[in-house]
KEKE-3310 file (N, C-alpha, C; in steps of 0.2 Angstrom, whole numbers, plus 5000, padded with zeros to 4 digits):
npx = (4538:4541:4541:4551:4557:4560:4559:4566:4572:4566:4551:4553:4557:4569:4586:4599:4617:4624:4613:4611:4624:4623:4613:4619:4629:4643:4656:4654:4662:4662:4648:4650:4657:4650:4640:4649:4652:4641:4635:4624:4609:4609:4604:4607:4602:4599:4614:4619:4619:4607:4600:4590:4577:4572:4584:4592:4588:4587:4600:4603:4597:4601:4614:4613:4609:4620:4630:4648:4662)
npy = (6151:6151:6165:6173:6178:6189:6190:6196:6206:6223:6231:6239:6249:6252:6252:6259:6258:6257:6250:6236:6232:6230:6220:6210:6207:6211:6223:6240:6243:6231:6229:6238:6233:6222:6227:6234:6222:6217:6208:6214:6225:6244:6259:6278:6289:6306:6309:6298:6279:6268:6253:6241:6232:6218:6216:6213:6203:6191:6191:6186:6174:6168:6166:6159:6146:6141:6130:6128:6121)
npz = (5843:5860:5869:5879:5896:5912:5927:5935:5927:5928:5922:5911:5893:5888:5895:5904:5900:5914:5921:5915:5916:5931:5930:5924:5931:5929:5922:5918:5906:5900:5898:5887:5876:5874:5866:5856:5849:5845:5854:5860:5857:5853:5857:5854:5864:5869:5869:5876:5879:5877:5881:5872:5881:5873:5869:5879:5884:5874:5873:5885:5885:5874:5878:5887:5882:5875:5870:5876:5868)
capx = (4541:4539:4543:4556:4555:4564:4555:4572:4572:4560:4546:4552:4559:4575:4591:4606:4623:4626:4609:4612:4630:4621:4608:4622:4633:4648:4658:4650:4666:4660:4644:4652:4661:4646:4637:4654:4654:4635:4630:4620:4611:4609:4601:4609:4595:4603:4621:4621:4617:4601:4598:4582:4573:4572:4591:4596:4583:4589:4609:4604:4591:4605:4622:4611:4606:4625:4636:4654:4666)
capy = (6150:6156:6172:6171:6187:6188:6194:6200:6214:6227:6230:6245:6247:6255:6254:6262:6253:6255:6245:6233:6230:6228:6214:6203:6208:6212:6230:6243:6241:6225:6229:6242:6230:6216:6232:6235:6216:6214:6204:6219:6230:6249:6266:6283:6292:6312:6307:6292:6275:6263:6247:6238:6226:6213:6215:6209:6196:6190:6192:6183:6167:6165:6164:6152:6140:6140:6127:6128:6116)
capz = (5848:5867:5872:5887:5901:5917:5932:5941:5925:5926:5916:5905:5887:5887:5901:5906:5902:5922:5924:5911:5918:5937:5928:5922:5937:5925:5923:5911:5900:5896:5894:5879:5875:5871:5861:5850:5847:5843:5858:5863:5853:5859:5855:5858:5867:5870:5870:5880:5875:5882:5880:5872:5886:5870:5868:5884:5885:5868:5875:5892:5884:5869:5880:5893:5878:5869:5874:5874:5867)
cpx = (4538:4543:4545:4557:4559:4562:4559:4571:4567:4560:4549:4557:4564:4580:4596:4611:4625:4619:4609:4617:4629:4619:4612:4630:4642:4650:4654:4655:4664:4653:4644:4653:4656:4643:4643:4654:4648:4631:4623:4616:4609:4609:4606:4602:4598:4609:4622:4617:4613:4601:4592:4581:4574:4580:4594:4592:4587:4597:4608:4602:4598:4612:4618:4611:4615:4630:4643:4658:4674)
cpy = (6153:6161:6172:6180:6184:6192:6199:6207:6218:6229:6237:6242:6248:6256:6255:6256:6252:6249:6237:6230:6226:6221:6207:6203:6208:6220:6233:6245:6235:6224:6234:6239:6224:6221:6233:6228:6212:6209:6207:6226:6236:6253:6272:6288:6299:6311:6304:6285:6272:6258:6242:6233:6220:6213:6209:6204:6191:6187:6185:6175:6165:6161:6159:6146:6136:6136:6128:6122:6117)
cpz = (5854:5869:5880:5891:5907:5921:5935:5933:5925:5921:5915:5900:5887:5894:5898:5903:5910:5921:5920:5914:5926:5936:5929:5926:5934:5924:5918:5907:5896:5893:5886:5874:5869:5868:5857:5848:5843:5846:5861:5859:5857:5854:5857:5859:5870:5874:5874:5878:5882:5877:5878:5877:5879:5868:5873:5886:5879:5871:5879:5890:5877:5871:5885:5887:5873:5874:5871:5876:5866)
residu = (UNK:UNK:UNK:UNK:UNK:UNK:UNK:UNK:UNK:UNK:UNK:UNK:UNK:UNK:UNK:UNK:UNK:UNK:UNK:UNK:UNK:UNK:UNK:UNK:UNK:UNK:UNK:UNK:UNK:UNK:UNK:UNK:UNK:UNK:UNK:UNK:UNK:UNK:UNK:UNK:UNK:UNK:UNK:UNK:UNK:UNK:UNK:UNK:UNK:UNK:UNK:UNK:UNK:UNK:UNK:UNK:UNK:UNK:UNK:UNK:UNK:UNK:UNK:UNK:UNK:UNK:UNK:UNK:UNK)
# end
């Protein structure tokens, strides 16, 4: 299986909720909801949530291939 990447996503391992919201062009609240509903994984680092790069890419490419019926 080919590993997917996105040149628009900076090459770092963890992102703030704000950065993820900017990447997806949604609100921070939406990112918190995606985390709560399991669409994104997060880690708690010094009291704030960080989203792993792999989770962002997985969410992006899974949603791009999901058909709506």
